[in-house]
C-alpha positions, 0 to 999 in steps of 0.5 A: 582262756586256756584249760588248766586241767592236765591230761591223764598222762601229765597228771600221772607223771606229775603224781609219780614224780611227786612220790620221789621228792623225799628221796631226792631231797634226802640225797640232794646235797650229796648228788650235787656235790658228786655230780652223780644220781644213783643209777636206779634213781635216774632210771626211775625218774627218767621213766616217770618223766617220760624222758627215756629214749624209747618213750620219746621215740614212740611218742609216749613221752609227756615231754613232747607236749610243751605243757607236759614239759613245764609241768614235769620240769617244775615238779622235778625242780620242787624236789631239786633243780639239778635233778630236773635239768639232769633228767630232762636235759638228757632227753632234750636233743631227742625232743628237739628232733621230734619237734622238727618232725624228723623221725629218723633223727629221733631214732638216731639220737635215741640210739646214741643216748643208749651209749651215752649222753647226747647234748643239746647246744641251745644257749649261746653267750647268754641273753641271745634269742634263737634268731640271733644265734651266731653259730653258723653253718656254711654249705660246701657242696654236699657238706656243711662247715660249722663255726661257733660256740655254745654255753652252757651245754649240759654234758657237753664235755662227755657227750657222744654227740652234740645237737647244735642249734644255729643258723645257715649261710642263708640265715635260716634256723637249723640244727646239726648233729655233730659227733663228739670228735668234731666238737672242742670242749672249751671249758669243763665245769666239773674241773673248773668248779661250780657255784651251783647246780652241781649235778649238771655236768655243764660245759662250753663247747666250740666248733671251728670249721668242723664239716659234717655231711648233709644228713647231719642237718636235723629237720632239714625240710622243716619251715623256719617258724617250725624250727624257731618254735622247736628251739623256743619250746626247749627254752621253757625248761629253765623258767619252769625249773626256776618256778619249781625251785622258787616254790620249794623255797617258799613252801619249806620256809613257810613250814619252818616259820609256822613251827618256829617259836619266838617268845611263845608264838610262831614266827609266822604270825609276824606280818613282816615274816609272812607277807614277803613269803606270800608276795613271793608265792603270788609272783610265782603263781603269776609266772607259772600261769604265764608259762602254762598259757604260753606253752599251750599256745605256741602253735598260734603265733604268726611270726618268729619275732612275736614268739621269741618276744613272748618266750623272752618275757615269760623267761624273764618273769619266771626267773625273776620270780624264782630268784626273788622267792629263793632270796626271801627264803634265804633271808628269812632263815636269818643265819647260815646254819639254818639256810644250809639245813633247809637248802635255802642257800643251795636254792638261792645259788641255783636260782642265780645261775638259772637267771643267767643261763637265759634271759631277755635283755629287754626284760632282765631284772625288770620287776615281775609284774612288769615283765609280763 
């Protein structure tokens, strides 16, 4: 069994972030349309989430703990999924450097973040685990030559540098910090248009034979399993956000049907209305416990294969539960005016995009109860 009690730091962060829910929801439509959080709100949220460069550098960020990462991500996502990805995504490169035990890189990425976003190129071609990454690094004397593609990359089009996760020519997992000049932007979603998660300035980036010095490799002395664990820890962000937006969809819809009167009685008294919401809530709880359990035990796995299999299953279960909850909420509202007013449509679109970002091909679209 694992301990469900958050630490004092985790609880404090979650409670402080919870106080921002009304404000975030009030401006959610506008910020997702413009792709901009008000500067003061972004600063306050980053501080409360422990996502500032300084908090990560001095080890005080709750996001450095995998359990803290999923707790904060879910809480932010209950307010707005795009906000969660925006705030935590901006810190992910530095978090990865810290997980690799490279204190010098933590400071270096933190300094770069002070002048602009440092992007993390983690996902690749959708449905590909870290041990299967095709981005390759070939050693050429005292330099590395990089070739490959990453998609999606948050802030990939305007980052001052990109931390790319890939594999070396001797098939070892590795991460390389590449300045923007060495990265080609293949697609900028702000210009192409987005169906969902508009606040996150995602992009597809490519490196074709870019060369970087040996010092660009982050955590070069870390063991293979340590690197894989660091990559897979950052994969927990998407399922945590999926659970959060699914919970928001269930909560908002349950509140609406409880107050909506049809022929003098609350719509929520109808079993055909309430039971699907209850089922969705149960599925979310099950996926949440699976993510929490996994996050608390990442250091216990013996091999990268076992770790990736467990993470893949948890990602599949969480994204399926979040999508199911958002779909039920949207259908329950019944007509477009209501689903827009209560953000049900937006959450459904967000959930659909998240379920495509990362998934285990062996478990994608498997019923939630089987995915565990």
